[in-house]
C-alpha positions as CSV (number, residue, x, y, z in Angstrom):
1,M,-52.8,38.1,-24.3
2,N,-56.1,37.1,-22.6
3,L,-55.9,33.7,-24.3
4,D,-52.5,33.2,-22.8
5,R,-53.6,34.2,-19.3
6,N,-56.7,31.9,-19.5
7,T,-54.5,29.0,-20.7
8,V,-52.1,29.4,-17.8
9,I,-55.0,29.6,-15.3
10,G,-56.5,26.5,-16.8
11,F,-53.2,24.5,-16.4
12,V,-52.9,25.7,-12.8
13,L,-56.4,24.6,-11.9
14,L,-55.9,21.3,-13.7
15,A,-52.6,20.8,-11.7
16,I,-54.5,21.6,-8.4
17,L,-57.1,19.0,-9.3
18,F,-54.5,16.4,-10.0
19,F,-52.6,17.1,-6.8
20,G,-55.8,17.0,-4.8
21,Y,-56.8,13.7,-6.4
22,F,-53.5,12.0,-5.7
23,Y,-53.4,13.4,-2.2
24,L,-56.9,12.0,-1.4
25,L,-56.0,8.7,-3.0
26,Y,-52.8,8.4,-1.0
27,T,-54.6,9.3,2.2
28,E,-57.3,6.7,1.6
29,Q,-54.8,4.0,0.9
30,S,-52.7,5.0,3.9
31,E,-55.8,4.7,6.2
32,M,-56.6,1.3,4.6
33,R,-53.1,0.0,5.3
34,Q,-53.2,1.3,8.9
35,K,-56.6,-0.5,9.4
36,Q,-55.2,-3.7,7.9
37,A,-52.1,-3.5,10.1
38,R,-54.3,-3.0,13.3
39,E,-56.4,-6.1,12.3
40,Q,-53.3,-8.2,11.7
41,F,-51.8,-7.1,15.0
42,V,-54.9,-8.2,16.8
43,R,-54.9,-11.6,15.0
44,D,-51.2,-12.1,15.8
45,S,-51.7,-11.2,19.5
46,L,-54.6,-13.7,19.8
47,A,-52.5,-16.4,18.1
48,A,-49.5,-15.6,20.4
49,A,-51.7,-15.8,23.5
50,K,-53.0,-19.3,22.5
51,A,-49.6,-20.6,21.5
52,P,-47.5,-22.6,24.1
53,V,-44.7,-20.7,25.8
54,V,-41.3,-21.7,24.4
55,D,-38.0,-21.2,26.3
56,P,-35.5,-19.3,24.0
57,Q,-32.6,-21.0,25.8
58,R,-34.1,-24.3,24.9
59,I,-34.3,-23.3,21.2
60,V,-30.6,-22.5,21.3
61,K,-29.7,-25.7,23.0
62,D,-31.8,-27.7,20.6
63,S,-30.1,-26.0,17.6
64,L,-26.6,-26.7,19.0
65,K,-27.6,-30.3,19.7
66,A,-28.8,-30.8,16.2
67,D,-25.6,-29.1,14.8
68,S,-23.5,-31.3,17.0
69,L,-25.3,-34.5,15.9
70,S,-24.9,-33.4,12.2
71,R,-21.2,-32.9,12.6
72,A,-20.8,-36.2,14.5
73,V,-22.5,-38.1,11.7
74,K,-20.3,-36.4,9.1
75,A,-17.2,-37.1,11.2
76,G,-17.9,-40.9,11.1
77,S,-15.1,-42.7,12.9
78,F,-13.2,-39.4,13.6
79,T,-13.8,-37.0,16.4
80,P,-15.6,-33.7,15.5
81,A,-13.9,-30.6,16.9
82,T,-15.8,-28.8,19.7
83,D,-14.9,-25.6,21.6
84,N,-14.3,-27.7,24.7
85,S,-11.7,-29.9,23.0
86,L,-9.6,-27.3,21.3
87,V,-5.9,-27.1,22.1
88,S,-3.5,-24.3,21.0
89,C,0.3,-24.3,20.8
90,T,2.8,-21.8,19.6
91,L,5.9,-21.7,17.4
92,E,8.1,-18.7,17.8
93,N,11.4,-17.2,16.5
94,S,12.9,-13.8,16.4
95,S,10.6,-12.5,13.6
96,I,7.3,-14.3,13.9
97,K,4.9,-15.9,16.3
98,V,2.7,-18.7,15.0
99,V,-0.4,-20.0,16.9
100,L,-1.6,-23.5,15.9
101,S,-4.9,-25.0,16.6
102,S,-6.0,-28.6,17.1
103,R,-9.2,-27.8,15.1
104,G,-8.1,-29.0,11.7
105,G,-4.5,-29.2,12.9
106,Q,-3.7,-25.9,11.2
107,I,-2.4,-22.3,11.6
108,E,-4.8,-20.2,13.5
109,R,-3.1,-16.8,13.4
110,V,0.3,-15.2,12.9
111,A,1.9,-12.1,14.6
112,L,4.9,-10.2,13.2
113,K,7.2,-9.0,15.9
114,D,9.0,-6.2,14.0
115,Y,5.8,-4.4,12.9
116,K,3.1,-2.6,14.7
117,G,-0.6,-2.8,13.9
118,L,-3.3,-0.2,14.2
119,D,-3.8,-1.2,17.9
120,S,0.0,-0.5,18.5
121,G,0.5,-4.2,19.1
122,M,2.2,-6.6,16.7
123,V,0.8,-6.9,13.2
124,K,-1.5,-9.9,13.1
125,L,-2.1,-11.8,9.9
126,G,-5.1,-14.1,10.0
127,G,-6.9,-14.5,13.3
128,A,-10.7,-14.3,14.0
129,G,-11.2,-16.9,11.2
130,G,-8.8,-15.0,9.0
131,T,-6.8,-18.0,7.7
132,S,-7.6,-21.7,7.5
133,L,-6.5,-24.6,5.3
134,G,-8.5,-27.9,5.0
135,Y,-9.5,-30.6,2.6
136,P,-12.3,-33.1,2.5
137,I,-11.7,-36.7,3.6
138,K,-14.0,-39.8,3.6
139,T,-15.2,-40.6,7.0
140,G,-17.2,-43.8,6.3
141,N,-20.8,-44.6,5.4
142,G,-20.6,-42.4,2.3
143,Q,-19.9,-39.3,4.4
144,T,-17.2,-36.7,3.8
145,T,-16.2,-33.7,5.9
146,S,-13.4,-31.2,5.9
147,T,-10.4,-31.6,8.1
148,N,-11.3,-28.1,9.4
149,E,-14.2,-29.6,11.3
150,L,-12.2,-32.5,12.9
151,Q,-10.3,-32.6,16.1
152,F,-6.5,-33.4,15.8
153,V,-4.5,-34.5,18.8
154,L,-1.1,-32.8,19.7
155,K,1.1,-35.8,19.2
156,D,4.6,-34.3,19.6
157,S,6.5,-31.0,19.8
158,G,10.1,-29.9,20.3
159,R,13.2,-28.6,18.7
160,N,15.3,-30.1,15.9
161,Q,19.1,-30.3,15.9
162,D,19.3,-27.2,13.7
163,G,17.4,-25.1,16.2
164,S,14.1,-25.1,14.3
165,Q,10.9,-25.9,16.2
166,F,8.2,-28.4,15.3
167,V,4.7,-29.5,16.2
168,L,3.0,-32.7,15.2
169,F,-0.8,-33.0,15.1
170,R,-2.5,-36.3,14.3
171,L,-6.1,-37.0,13.3
172,A,-6.9,-40.6,14.2
173,G,-10.2,-42.5,14.6
174,T,-11.4,-45.8,15.7
175,D,-9.5,-47.5,12.9
176,T,-5.8,-47.1,13.9
177,A,-4.7,-48.1,10.4
178,R,-6.1,-44.8,9.1
179,Y,-4.7,-41.5,10.3
180,I,-3.5,-38.1,9.1
181,D,-0.4,-36.2,10.4
182,H,0.2,-32.5,10.1
183,R,3.7,-31.6,11.0
184,F,4.7,-27.9,11.2
185,E,8.3,-26.5,11.3
186,L,9.5,-23.0,12.0
187,P,13.2,-22.1,11.4
188,K,15.3,-20.1,13.9
189,A,14.7,-17.0,11.8
190,G,12.5,-15.8,9.0
191,Y,8.9,-15.9,7.9
192,L,8.6,-19.2,6.1
193,I,6.6,-22.0,7.8
194,K,6.8,-25.6,6.5
195,Q,4.1,-28.2,6.7
196,T,4.3,-31.9,5.9
197,I,1.0,-33.8,5.4
198,R,1.0,-37.5,5.6
199,V,-2.1,-39.6,4.9
200,Q,-2.0,-43.2,6.1
201,G,-4.6,-45.3,4.3
202,V,-4.8,-43.0,1.3
203,A,-7.3,-45.1,-0.7
204,D,-9.8,-45.1,2.2
205,L,-9.6,-41.4,2.9
206,V,-9.1,-39.4,-0.4
207,D,-9.8,-39.9,-4.1
208,D,-7.1,-39.9,-6.9
209,R,-4.3,-39.7,-4.3
210,S,-4.9,-35.9,-4.2
211,L,-5.9,-33.4,-1.6
212,R,-8.4,-30.8,-2.7
213,T,-7.2,-28.1,-0.5
214,V,-9.2,-25.0,0.4
215,W,-7.2,-22.1,1.7
216,N,-9.3,-19.2,3.1
217,Y,-7.5,-16.0,3.9
218,T,-9.0,-12.7,5.2
219,A,-6.7,-9.7,5.0
220,E,-7.4,-7.4,8.0
221,P,-6.7,-3.6,7.7
222,Q,-3.2,-2.7,8.6
223,E,-3.1,0.9,7.5
224,Q,-5.1,4.0,8.5
225,D,-6.4,4.6,4.9
226,L,-8.5,1.5,4.1
227,A,-9.4,2.7,0.6
228,F,-5.8,3.4,-0.3
229,E,-4.8,0.0,1.1
230,K,-7.4,-1.7,-1.0
231,Q,-6.1,0.1,-4.1
232,N,-2.6,-1.4,-3.4
233,T,-3.8,-4.9,-2.6
234,Q,-3.3,-7.7,-5.1
235,I,-3.8,-11.4,-5.6
236,G,-0.6,-12.8,-7.1
237,Y,0.4,-16.3,-8.3
238,V,2.9,-18.3,-10.4
239,E,1.2,-20.5,-12.9
240,Q,3.4,-22.6,-15.2
241,D,6.4,-20.7,-13.9
242,E,4.9,-17.4,-15.0
243,F,4.0,-14.7,-12.5
244,D,0.7,-12.8,-12.8
245,Y,-1.5,-10.7,-10.5
246,H,-4.9,-9.1,-10.2
247,T,-5.8,-5.9,-8.4
248,I,-8.7,-6.8,-6.1
249,G,-11.1,-4.1,-7.3
250,R,-10.8,-4.9,-11.0
251,S,-11.7,-8.7,-11.0
252,S,-12.9,-11.3,-8.6
253,D,-11.7,-14.7,-9.7
254,R,-9.0,-16.7,-11.5
255,R,-9.2,-20.3,-12.7
256,F,-6.0,-22.3,-13.1
257,D,-5.6,-24.9,-15.8
258,G,-1.9,-25.5,-15.4
259,S,0.4,-26.1,-12.4
260,V,0.6,-23.5,-9.7
261,S,3.6,-22.9,-7.6
262,W,2.1,-20.4,-5.1
263,V,-0.9,-18.1,-4.5
264,G,-0.5,-15.0,-2.4
265,I,-2.5,-12.0,-1.1
266,R,-0.4,-8.9,-0.8
267,Q,-1.8,-6.0,1.1
268,R,0.2,-2.8,0.7
269,F,3.1,-3.9,3.0
270,F,2.3,-7.5,4.0
271,L,2.0,-10.8,2.3
272,G,0.2,-14.1,3.1
273,A,1.1,-16.8,0.6
274,L,0.5,-20.6,0.2
275,I,3.3,-22.4,-1.5
276,A,3.5,-25.9,-2.9
277,P,7.1,-27.1,-3.6
278,T,5.6,-30.0,-5.7
279,K,3.1,-27.6,-7.3
280,F,-0.7,-27.6,-7.3
281,Q,-2.2,-29.2,-10.3
282,K,-5.3,-27.1,-11.0
283,G,-7.9,-25.0,-9.2
284,E,-9.1,-21.5,-8.8
285,V,-9.0,-18.5,-6.5
286,V,-11.9,-16.2,-5.8
287,W,-12.0,-13.0,-3.7
288,S,-14.2,-10.1,-2.6
289,D,-13.4,-6.6,-1.3
290,T,-16.9,-5.5,-0.6
291,S,-16.6,-5.6,3.2
292,S,-16.0,-2.3,5.0
293,K,-14.1,-4.2,7.8
294,H,-11.7,-6.2,5.7
295,V,-9.3,-5.4,2.9
296,V,-10.1,-8.6,1.0
297,Q,-11.5,-12.1,1.6
298,S,-10.2,-14.9,-0.6
299,S,-10.6,-18.6,-1.1
300,S,-8.2,-20.7,-3.0
301,N,-9.3,-24.2,-4.1
302,L,-6.2,-26.1,-5.3
303,T,-5.5,-29.8,-6.0
304,L,-2.4,-31.1,-4.3
305,P,-1.1,-34.6,-5.3
306,L,0.3,-37.1,-2.8
307,D,3.5,-39.0,-3.4
308,G,3.9,-42.8,-3.2
309,Q,4.2,-42.6,0.6
310,G,1.0,-40.6,0.9
311,E,2.9,-37.4,1.7
312,T,3.0,-33.9,0.4
313,R,4.5,-30.6,1.5
314,L,3.3,-27.1,1.9
315,Q,4.9,-23.8,2.9
316,Y,3.4,-20.6,4.2
317,F,4.8,-17.1,4.0
318,F,3.4,-14.6,6.5
319,G,5.6,-11.5,6.6
320,P,6.5,-8.1,5.1
321,S,6.2,-7.5,1.4
322,D,9.9,-6.5,1.2
323,Y,11.7,-7.2,-2.0
324,H,15.0,-8.5,-0.6
325,T,13.3,-10.4,2.2
326,L,11.2,-12.3,-0.3
327,K,14.0,-12.8,-2.8
328,Q,16.1,-14.7,-0.4
329,Y,13.6,-17.6,-0.4
330,D,14.1,-18.2,-4.1
331,L,10.5,-18.8,-4.7
332,G,9.6,-15.9,-7.0
333,L,7.6,-14.2,-4.2
334,E,9.5,-10.9,-4.8
335,Q,7.6,-10.5,-8.1
336,I,4.5,-9.5,-6.2
337,V,6.2,-6.3,-4.8
338,N,5.1,-3.4,-6.9
339,L,8.3,-1.9,-8.1
340,G,6.7,-1.4,-11.5
341,Q,3.9,-3.6,-12.9
342,G,1.7,-3.7,-15.9
343,V,2.2,-0.8,-18.3
344,Y,4.8,0.6,-15.8
345,A,6.9,-2.6,-15.8
346,F,9.6,-0.8,-17.8
347,V,10.6,1.1,-14.6
348,S,11.1,-2.1,-12.5
349,P,14.8,-2.5,-13.4
350,L,15.4,1.1,-12.5
351,N,13.9,0.5,-9.1
352,K,15.6,-2.9,-8.5
353,Y,19.1,-1.9,-9.5
354,V,19.3,1.8,-8.9
355,I,16.8,3.4,-6.7
356,L,16.3,0.6,-4.1
357,P,20.1,-0.1,-3.6
358,T,20.8,3.7,-3.3
359,Y,18.0,4.2,-0.8
360,E,19.1,1.2,1.3
361,F,22.7,2.5,1.3
362,F,21.6,5.9,2.7
363,R,19.1,4.1,5.1
364,G,22.1,2.3,6.5
365,L,23.9,5.6,7.1
366,T,21.0,7.5,8.6
367,G,19.4,4.7,10.7
368,T,15.8,5.5,11.6
369,D,15.9,9.0,10.2
370,L,14.5,8.0,6.8
371,G,13.5,11.6,5.9
372,I,17.2,12.3,5.6
373,A,17.8,9.1,3.6
374,I,15.1,10.4,1.2
375,L,16.8,13.8,1.0
376,L,20.2,12.1,0.1
377,L,18.5,9.9,-2.4
378,T,16.9,13.0,-4.0
379,L,20.3,14.7,-4.3
380,V,21.9,11.7,-5.9
381,I,19.1,11.4,-8.5
382,R,19.3,15.1,-9.3
383,L,23.1,14.8,-9.6
384,V,22.8,11.9,-12.1
385,I,20.3,13.8,-14.2
386,S,22.1,17.1,-14.0
387,P,23.5,16.8,-17.6
388,L,19.8,16.6,-18.8
389,T,18.9,19.6,-16.6
390,Y,21.8,21.7,-17.9
391,S,20.8,20.7,-21.5
392,S,17.3,21.8,-20.9
393,Y,18.3,25.2,-19.4
394,L,20.8,25.8,-22.2
395,S,18.1,25.2,-24.7
396,G,15.8,27.6,-22.8
397,A,18.5,30.3,-22.8
398,K,18.9,29.9,-26.6
399,M,15.2,30.2,-27.1
400,K,15.1,33.3,-24.9
401,A,17.9,34.9,-27.0
402,L,15.7,34.5,-30.1
403,R,12.7,36.1,-28.5
404,P,13.2,39.6,-30.1
405,E,13.4,38.1,-33.6
406,I,10.4,36.0,-33.0
407,A,8.5,39.1,-32.0
408,K,9.5,40.7,-35.3
409,L,8.2,37.7,-37.2
410,K,4.8,38.1,-35.4
411,E,4.6,41.8,-36.4
412,K,5.4,40.8,-40.0
413,F,3.0,37.9,-40.5
414,G,0.2,38.9,-38.0
415,E,-2.5,36.3,-38.0
416,D,-0.9,34.2,-40.8
417,R,0.0,31.2,-38.5
418,Q,1.3,29.0,-41.2
419,S,3.7,31.5,-42.6
420,M,4.8,32.4,-39.1
421,S,5.5,28.7,-38.3
422,M,7.5,28.2,-41.5
423,E,9.7,31.3,-40.9
424,Q,10.1,30.4,-37.2
425,M,11.4,27.0,-38.2
426,K,13.9,28.6,-40.6
427,L,15.0,30.9,-37.8
428,F,15.6,28.0,-35.5
429,R,17.6,26.1,-38.2
430,E,19.7,29.1,-39.1
431,A,20.5,29.7,-35.4
432,G,21.3,26.1,-34.7
433,V,18.6,25.9,-32.0
434,N,16.4,22.8,-31.4
435,P,13.0,24.0,-30.3
436,L,12.5,20.5,-28.6
437,G,15.8,20.7,-26.8
438,G,14.1,21.6,-23.5
439,C,11.4,19.0,-23.8
440,I,13.5,15.9,-24.6
441,P,15.4,16.0,-21.2
442,A,12.1,16.4,-19.4
443,L,10.7,13.4,-21.2
444,L,13.7,11.3,-20.3
445,Q,12.9,12.0,-16.6
446,I,9.4,10.4,-16.9
447,P,10.7,6.9,-16.1
448,I,12.2,8.2,-12.9
449,F,8.8,9.8,-12.0
450,F,7.0,6.5,-12.4
451,A,9.7,4.5,-10.7
452,L,9.6,6.7,-7.6
453,F,5.8,6.6,-7.5
454,S,5.9,2.8,-7.3
455,F,8.8,2.7,-4.9
456,F,7.3,5.0,-2.3
457,N,4.0,3.2,-2.4
458,S,5.6,-0.2,-1.7
459,E,8.7,0.4,0.5
460,V,7.8,-1.2,3.9
461,S,10.6,0.5,5.8
462,L,8.7,3.9,5.5
463,R,5.8,2.4,7.4
464,G,5.6,4.1,10.8
465,A,8.8,6.2,10.2
466,S,8.3,9.8,11.4
467,F,10.0,12.9,10.1
468,L,9.4,16.5,11.0
469,W,5.6,16.8,11.4
470,A,4.8,13.6,9.5
471,H,4.1,10.7,11.8
472,D,4.3,8.1,9.1
473,L,6.2,8.5,5.8
474,S,4.2,5.7,4.2
475,T,1.0,7.7,4.3
476,F,-0.1,11.4,3.9
477,D,0.9,13.9,6.6
478,A,-2.2,15.6,7.9
479,P,-1.3,18.6,10.2
480,I,-4.4,20.4,8.8
481,E,-7.7,18.5,9.1
482,F,-11.0,20.1,8.0
483,G,-13.5,18.0,9.8
484,F,-15.3,17.5,6.5
485,S,-14.4,16.1,3.0
486,I,-13.7,18.3,0.0
487,P,-14.1,16.6,-3.4
488,L,-10.7,15.4,-4.8
489,L,-8.9,16.9,-1.8
490,G,-10.3,14.8,1.1
491,G,-10.7,15.8,4.7
492,H,-7.1,17.0,5.3
493,L,-4.3,19.1,3.7
494,S,-0.9,17.6,3.4
495,L,1.8,20.2,4.2
496,F,4.5,18.4,2.3
497,N,2.1,18.4,-0.7
498,V,1.5,22.2,-0.3
499,L,5.2,22.7,-0.3
500,A,5.7,20.5,-3.4
501,A,2.8,22.4,-5.2
502,A,4.2,25.8,-4.3
503,T,7.8,25.0,-5.4
504,S,6.3,23.5,-8.7
505,F,4.5,26.7,-9.2
506,L,7.7,28.7,-8.8
507,I,9.5,26.4,-11.3
508,S,6.6,26.9,-13.8
509,W,6.7,30.6,-13.4
510,Y,10.4,30.7,-14.0
511,S,10.2,28.4,-17.0
512,M,7.5,30.7,-18.5
513,S,9.9,33.6,-18.3
514,M,12.3,31.6,-20.6
515,T,9.6,30.8,-23.2
516,P,10.0,32.7,-26.5
517,D,6.4,32.9,-27.3
518,Q,4.9,34.9,-24.5
519,D,1.6,35.7,-26.2
520,N,0.4,32.1,-26.8
521,P,-2.4,31.6,-24.3
522,M,-2.0,27.8,-24.4
523,L,1.7,28.0,-23.5
524,K,1.0,30.8,-21.1
525,Y,-1.3,28.8,-18.8
526,M,-0.3,25.2,-19.4
527,P,2.7,25.3,-17.0
528,Y,0.5,26.3,-14.1
529,I,-1.9,23.3,-14.5
530,F,0.5,20.7,-13.0
531,P,0.9,22.5,-9.6
532,V,-2.9,22.6,-9.2
533,F,-3.1,19.0,-10.3
534,L,-0.3,18.2,-7.8
535,L,-2.2,19.9,-4.9
536,F,-5.4,18.0,-5.4
537,F,-4.3,14.5,-6.6
538,F,-1.1,14.1,-4.5
539,N,-2.9,15.0,-1.2
540,Q,-3.6,11.4,-0.5
541,L,-0.2,10.0,-1.4
542,P,2.6,9.0,1.0
543,S,4.4,11.9,2.7
544,G,7.7,10.3,1.7
545,L,6.8,10.9,-1.9
546,T,5.7,14.5,-1.5
547,W,8.8,15.2,0.7
548,Y,10.9,13.9,-2.2
549,Y,9.2,16.2,-4.7
550,T,9.6,19.2,-2.3
551,V,13.4,18.5,-2.0
552,S,13.6,17.9,-5.8
553,N,11.8,21.1,-6.6
554,L,14.1,23.1,-4.2
555,V,17.1,21.6,-5.9
556,T,15.7,22.6,-9.3
557,L,15.1,26.2,-8.3
558,G,18.7,26.4,-7.0
559,L,20.1,24.9,-10.1
560,Q,18.1,27.2,-12.3
561,F,19.5,30.2,-10.5
562,V,23.1,29.0,-10.5
563,I,23.1,27.8,-14.1
564,Q,21.4,30.9,-15.5
565,A,23.4,33.4,-13.3
566,Y,26.8,31.9,-13.2
567,I,27.3,29.1,-15.8
568,I,25.4,30.1,-18.9
569,D,26.8,33.2,-20.7
570,H,23.9,34.8,-22.6
571,D,26.3,37.0,-24.6
572,K,28.2,34.0,-25.8
573,I,25.0,32.2,-26.7
574,L,23.9,35.1,-28.8
575,A,27.3,35.3,-30.5
576,K,27.2,31.6,-31.1
577,I,23.8,31.9,-32.7
578,Q,25.0,34.7,-35.0
579,E,28.0,32.5,-36.0
580,N,25.8,29.5,-36.7
581,R,23.8,31.7,-39.1
582,K,26.8,32.3,-41.2
583,K,27.5,28.6,-41.7
584,P,26.0,26.8,-44.7
585,K,23.1,24.6,-43.6
586,K,22.2,21.2,-44.8
587,K,18.6,20.3,-44.3
588,S,17.8,16.9,-42.9
589,K,15.2,14.7,-44.6
590,W,12.9,15.3,-41.7
591,Q,13.2,19.1,-42.1
592,E,12.7,18.8,-45.8
593,R,9.5,16.8,-45.4
594,L,8.2,19.1,-42.7
595,E,8.8,22.2,-44.9
596,Q,7.1,20.5,-47.8
597,M,4.1,19.7,-45.7
598,Q,3.9,23.3,-44.4
599,E,4.2,24.7,-47.9
600,Q,1.4,22.3,-49.2
601,Q,-0.8,23.3,-46.3
602,K,-0.2,26.9,-47.0
603,K,-1.2,26.5,-50.7
604,L,-4.4,24.7,-49.7
605,T,-5.2,27.5,-47.2
606,D,-4.6,30.2,-49.8
607,Q,-6.8,28.4,-52.4
608,R,-9.6,28.1,-49.9
609,K,-9.4,31.8,-49.2
610,K,-9.6,32.6,-52.9
611,T,-12.6,30.3,-53.3
612,D,-14.4,31.9,-50.4
613,K,-13.9,35.3,-51.9
């Protein structure tokens, strides 16, 4: 014991010595660094005192002058754009307002009239350098520069005979035989902007009769929950007539080797897309979502061929990511709306041809009260799947009727699980009861679950729609805010989610009362896991979705009561079971194989027990 005490004391003293040594070493080094810093400060001060005084404004002016000279050299015979020379003009219809700039002769920003942004003004796509399209041209003396840096002149504007508006920008230099025209057209209604590019003097301005376009697009936040908006933002495109997409957080670039019809950036509810009717030949798109101020920043480098006249055409879509709105343009843009993608693509037809048309029908009846439209949609879905619901409850009633006999089997076989399982299967077969009868209807409802999950996350009409205490059905309702964040739950509590979780718990509790095996701990607690999962993981989801589940669960509880109390006759079920027992039974091949496997397993278990003894 003395040895142990001495050893401990020795280690403590050794530790004190080490700590003392490192403390003294650190202090000495710190004092040395402070001394060196003071000496350096003195040297810098003396040097600054001897240096000539420089005017900061002069430095800025010199920098701007050098930049201006550099741009002038690159511009060659064309005029470089300056802030003093910029001219803006506007194209406008009932849906959209487009601001064009003479810098590069391009779209500067777009505003959507029917949608409100976070500042309660119109939703703005682009702006503050958010969107630009340019391409390099030869300006003489071996110099090249992007059209984004050059000053176009407003050549013409007006209205066409069909009511569409147009604006014509021209880039011309000292050589009048060489110029570039950018003509923009906006129809009387809709979100599609058309651009015609004409290059006069193609051979002198571009190589290979092609424009190497660079389309930069920054998606600004449009929703309150930036993280959730990023999760639902995608880069989509059609390459060689096949649509594909990338979620922004999972990859950062895509190279195209074949022809590309369009490239688009879909935020959760809005889309900005660049379209080439004659198709881009090759290129790539790169993007980043690391900024805390933007949803995503992308740059698309795409080669666009010119025709024999030195012309080509582009189209831009800036508008809502609405399935029917996009489909009417017949460009395949509607494929980027997430009604079921990737592994969940199997629910896309269900959304397109059943859920979406039904919702839009009720939306037409209820107007702006979309909470009622969701309620009616829920009732229709529950009505359609009611045969499955009845089948599930009927199977549960049959299983409940067999509960006394299952209890007798447990008393007979005790801990012999294999014998118990074999006898239980025989009991189910004799009674004409399918133990999976209650599970199969539930499994058939899984596609509906995934379809609705996609639908409520992508339906733009829910954006800004209020109902009861929810101010926006496209995002979570937050009547209860904590002021701090709880892991998995967040900084709020969704009341619709609480109601959905509570009603799910009641359904689970009722379902447990119908389970024949009341002593199985796994079966006893499994049904209560989903309501807890729902409470935590659905708290961030749209209130329209949690409102749907609340209504659906209330309907389920009502159906359970009505079917069990007034439709299903338990005495008849018991009599039917007894009648089935008297009938001769023919085993299916699956039942025969299952029983053989159980018997073989039982023999192996019995042999192991004998060997152990």
